[in-house]
C-alpha positions in Angstrom: 40.1 -55.1 8.6 36.4 -53.9 8.1 37.5 -50.3 7.9 40.0 -51.3 5.2 37.3 -53.1 3.3 35.0 -50.1 3.4 37.8 -47.7 2.4 39.2 -49.8 -0.4 38.2 -49.0 -4.0 36.0 -51.3 -6.1 35.3 -51.5 -9.8 31.6 -52.0 -10.8 31.1 -53.8 -14.1 27.5 -54.3 -15.3 26.9 -57.1 -17.8 23.3 -56.8 -19.0 23.7 -59.8 -21.4 24.3 -62.1 -18.4 22.2 -60.1 -15.9 25.2 -59.5 -13.5 26.8 -56.6 -11.8 30.4 -57.6 -10.8 31.8 -55.8 -7.8 35.6 -56.3 -7.9 37.3 -55.2 -4.7 41.0 -54.2 -4.9 43.4 -56.3 -2.8 43.8 -55.4 0.8 47.2 -54.6 2.5 47.8 -58.1 3.9 47.4 -61.5 2.3 45.7 -62.8 5.4 43.1 -60.1 5.0 42.6 -61.1 1.3 42.0 -64.7 2.4 39.4 -63.7 4.9 37.6 -61.4 2.5 37.5 -64.1 -0.2 35.5 -66.3 2.2 33.1 -63.4 2.9 32.7 -62.7 -0.8 31.9 -66.4 -1.4 29.2 -66.3 1.2 27.8 -63.1 -0.4 27.8 -64.7 -3.9 25.9 -67.7 -2.5 23.0 -65.4 -1.6 22.3 -64.6 -5.3 21.4 -61.0 -4.3 19.8 -58.8 -7.0 20.8 -55.2 -7.1 17.9 -53.0 -6.2 15.6 -51.7 -9.0 17.4 -53.9 -11.6 17.5 -57.6 -12.6 21.3 -57.7 -12.1 22.7 -60.3 -9.8 25.6 -59.1 -7.7 28.8 -61.0 -8.2 31.7 -60.2 -5.8 35.3 -60.7 -6.7 38.7 -59.8 -5.3 41.6 -58.7 -7.4 42.3 -57.2 -10.8 41.3 -60.2 -13.0 
């Protein structure tokens, strides 16, 4: 599953007005993997990480919307 996460495409959407950089991962091949990754992304979002050399907070999401 980790290999699939690292190999999947992601969309990066900066939003300077809200000081965020959204990292949207595409769905994985199995719904069970999507459920597991959603938990990981929630934990990552809780860290309130700032992208290096910017003031943009990383926001991780899964899916196309």
